[in-house]
MARTORKE-589013 format. One record per residue (C-alpha): x negated, y negated, z negated. Coordinates in steps of 0.5 Angstrom, whole numbers. Example, Ala and Ser with C-alpha at 12.3 -4.5 7.8 and 13.67 -1.06 7.14 Angstrom:
BEGIN
<site><xx>-25</xx><yy>9</yy><zz>-16</zz></site>
<site><xx>-27</xx><yy>2</yy><zz>-14</zz></site>
END
This chain:
BEGIN
<site><xx>-14</xx><yy>25</yy><zz>-51</zz></site>
<site><xx>-12</xx><yy>22</yy><zz>-44</zz></site>
<site><xx>-16</xx><yy>21</yy><zz>-38</zz></site>
<site><xx>-13</xx><yy>17</yy><zz>-32</zz></site>
<site><xx>-16</xx><yy>18</yy><zz>-25</zz></site>
<site><xx>-14</xx><yy>14</yy><zz>-20</zz></site>
<site><xx>-16</xx><yy>12</yy><zz>-13</zz></site>
<site><xx>-17</xx><yy>15</yy><zz>-6</zz></site>
<site><xx>-22</xx><yy>20</yy><zz>-5</zz></site>
<site><xx>-22</xx><yy>25</yy><zz>1</zz></site>
<site><xx>-26</xx><yy>30</yy><zz>-4</zz></site>
<site><xx>-21</xx><yy>30</yy><zz>-9</zz></site>
<site><xx>-14</xx><yy>31</yy><zz>-6</zz></site>
<site><xx>-8</xx><yy>32</yy><zz>-12</zz></site>
<site><xx>-8</xx><yy>39</yy><zz>-11</zz></site>
<site><xx>-16</xx><yy>39</yy><zz>-11</zz></site>
<site><xx>-16</xx><yy>35</yy><zz>-18</zz></site>
<site><xx>-11</xx><yy>40</yy><zz>-21</zz></site>
<site><xx>-15</xx><yy>46</yy><zz>-19</zz></site>
<site><xx>-22</xx><yy>42</yy><zz>-22</zz></site>
<site><xx>-18</xx><yy>40</yy><zz>-28</zz></site>
<site><xx>-15</xx><yy>48</yy><zz>-29</zz></site>
<site><xx>-8</xx><yy>46</yy><zz>-28</zz></site>
<site><xx>-8</xx><yy>40</yy><zz>-33</zz></site>
<site><xx>-7</xx><yy>35</yy><zz>-28</zz></site>
<site><xx>0</xx><yy>31</yy><zz>-27</zz></site>
<site><xx>0</xx><yy>27</yy><zz>-21</zz></site>
<site><xx>4</xx><yy>20</yy><zz>-21</zz></site>
<site><xx>5</xx><yy>17</yy><zz>-14</zz></site>
<site><xx>5</xx><yy>10</yy><zz>-14</zz></site>
<site><xx>8</xx><yy>7</yy><zz>-8</zz></site>
<site><xx>8</xx><yy>-1</yy><zz>-6</zz></site>
<site><xx>14</xx><yy>-5</yy><zz>-7</zz></site>
<site><xx>20</xx><yy>-4</yy><zz>-3</zz></site>
<site><xx>23</xx><yy>-11</yy><zz>-1</zz></site>
<site><xx>28</xx><yy>-11</yy><zz>-7</zz></site>
<site><xx>22</xx><yy>-10</yy><zz>-12</zz></site>
<site><xx>18</xx><yy>-15</yy><zz>-8</zz></site>
<site><xx>24</xx><yy>-20</yy><zz>-9</zz></site>
<site><xx>25</xx><yy>-19</yy><zz>-16</zz></site>
<site><xx>17</xx><yy>-19</yy><zz>-17</zz></site>
<site><xx>17</xx><yy>-26</yy><zz>-15</zz></site>
<site><xx>23</xx><yy>-28</yy><zz>-19</zz></site>
<site><xx>28</xx><yy>-28</yy><zz>-13</zz></site>
<site><xx>35</xx><yy>-26</yy><zz>-13</zz></site>
<site><xx>37</xx><yy>-20</yy><zz>-10</zz></site>
<site><xx>43</xx><yy>-21</yy><zz>-6</zz></site>
<site><xx>49</xx><yy>-16</yy><zz>-7</zz></site>
<site><xx>52</xx><yy>-17</yy><zz>0</zz></site>
<site><xx>46</xx><yy>-20</yy><zz>5</zz></site>
<site><xx>50</xx><yy>-20</yy><zz>11</zz></site>
<site><xx>55</xx><yy>-25</yy><zz>8</zz></site>
<site><xx>50</xx><yy>-30</yy><zz>5</zz></site>
<site><xx>51</xx><yy>-38</yy><zz>6</zz></site>
<site><xx>46</xx><yy>-41</yy><zz>11</zz></site>
<site><xx>41</xx><yy>-44</yy><zz>6</zz></site>
<site><xx>41</xx><yy>-37</yy><zz>2</zz></site>
<site><xx>40</xx><yy>-33</yy><zz>8</zz></site>
<site><xx>34</xx><yy>-38</yy><zz>11</zz></site>
<site><xx>31</xx><yy>-37</yy><zz>4</zz></site>
<site><xx>32</xx><yy>-29</yy><zz>4</zz></site>
<site><xx>29</xx><yy>-29</yy><zz>11</zz></site>
<site><xx>23</xx><yy>-33</yy><zz>9</zz></site>
<site><xx>22</xx><yy>-28</yy><zz>3</zz></site>
<site><xx>22</xx><yy>-23</yy><zz>8</zz></site>
<site><xx>17</xx><yy>-26</yy><zz>13</zz></site>
<site><xx>12</xx><yy>-27</yy><zz>7</zz></site>
<site><xx>13</xx><yy>-20</yy><zz>5</zz></site>
<site><xx>11</xx><yy>-17</yy><zz>12</zz></site>
<site><xx>5</xx><yy>-22</yy><zz>11</zz></site>
<site><xx>3</xx><yy>-20</yy><zz>4</zz></site>
<site><xx>5</xx><yy>-13</yy><zz>4</zz></site>
<site><xx>8</xx><yy>-9</yy><zz>-2</zz></site>
<site><xx>2</xx><yy>-8</yy><zz>-6</zz></site>
<site><xx>2</xx><yy>-11</yy><zz>-12</zz></site>
<site><xx>-5</xx><yy>-13</yy><zz>-12</zz></site>
<site><xx>-4</xx><yy>-17</yy><zz>-6</zz></site>
<site><xx>1</xx><yy>-21</yy><zz>-9</zz></site>
<site><xx>-1</xx><yy>-28</yy><zz>-10</zz></site>
<site><xx>-7</xx><yy>-28</yy><zz>-7</zz></site>
<site><xx>-10</xx><yy>-33</yy><zz>-2</zz></site>
<site><xx>-10</xx><yy>-31</yy><zz>5</zz></site>
<site><xx>-17</xx><yy>-29</yy><zz>6</zz></site>
<site><xx>-18</xx><yy>-25</yy><zz>0</zz></site>
<site><xx>-11</xx><yy>-22</yy><zz>1</zz></site>
<site><xx>-13</xx><yy>-20</yy><zz>9</zz></site>
<site><xx>-19</xx><yy>-17</yy><zz>6</zz></site>
<site><xx>-16</xx><yy>-13</yy><zz>1</zz></site>
<site><xx>-11</xx><yy>-10</yy><zz>6</zz></site>
<site><xx>-16</xx><yy>-9</yy><zz>11</zz></site>
<site><xx>-20</xx><yy>-5</yy><zz>5</zz></site>
<site><xx>-14</xx><yy>-1</yy><zz>4</zz></site>
<site><xx>-14</xx><yy>1</yy><zz>11</zz></site>
<site><xx>-21</xx><yy>3</yy><zz>12</zz></site>
<site><xx>-21</xx><yy>7</yy><zz>5</zz></site>
<site><xx>-15</xx><yy>10</yy><zz>5</zz></site>
<site><xx>-14</xx><yy>12</yy><zz>13</zz></site>
<site><xx>-20</xx><yy>12</yy><zz>16</zz></site>
<site><xx>-26</xx><yy>14</yy><zz>11</zz></site>
<site><xx>-22</xx><yy>19</yy><zz>8</zz></site>
<site><xx>-19</xx><yy>22</yy><zz>14</zz></site>
<site><xx>-26</xx><yy>22</yy><zz>17</zz></site>
<site><xx>-30</xx><yy>25</yy><zz>11</zz></site>
<site><xx>-24</xx><yy>30</yy><zz>10</zz></site>
<site><xx>-25</xx><yy>33</yy><zz>17</zz></site>
<site><xx>-32</xx><yy>31</yy><zz>18</zz></site>
<site><xx>-31</xx><yy>27</yy><zz>24</zz></site>
<site><xx>-38</xx><yy>25</yy><zz>27</zz></site>
<site><xx>-36</xx><yy>19</yy><zz>32</zz></site>
<site><xx>-33</xx><yy>14</yy><zz>27</zz></site>
<site><xx>-32</xx><yy>9</yy><zz>33</zz></site>
<site><xx>-28</xx><yy>14</yy><zz>37</zz></site>
<site><xx>-24</xx><yy>16</yy><zz>31</zz></site>
<site><xx>-22</xx><yy>9</yy><zz>30</zz></site>
<site><xx>-20</xx><yy>7</yy><zz>37</zz></site>
<site><xx>-16</xx><yy>14</yy><zz>37</zz></site>
<site><xx>-13</xx><yy>12</yy><zz>30</zz></site>
<site><xx>-11</xx><yy>5</yy><zz>33</zz></site>
<site><xx>-8</xx><yy>8</yy><zz>39</zz></site>
<site><xx>-13</xx><yy>4</yy><zz>44</zz></site>
END
């Protein structure tokens, strides 16, 4: 039987999951798309020499890069309209960076932690 545990939780970091499962865990890290992977996912050609593209192809590549920056490399965010995409990406920040850190380190003043995190 195979069981897959995925997601983000401060209480269950990878080494803790392995301990809880008595060493029978196999961690697989999944990263967001690189720009090259993003291009392939959206059916764009990946140029061999991007520095030497004709103007129309360079413009299309730059447009794709701006879209990549706006939508991020998370596969779930691809193809979403702007409002649900921004909500999803905001939730990622909230869950992965704020809530996990706050819970893991028992931070009691969340607004102060958020301001510190955001460099304010």
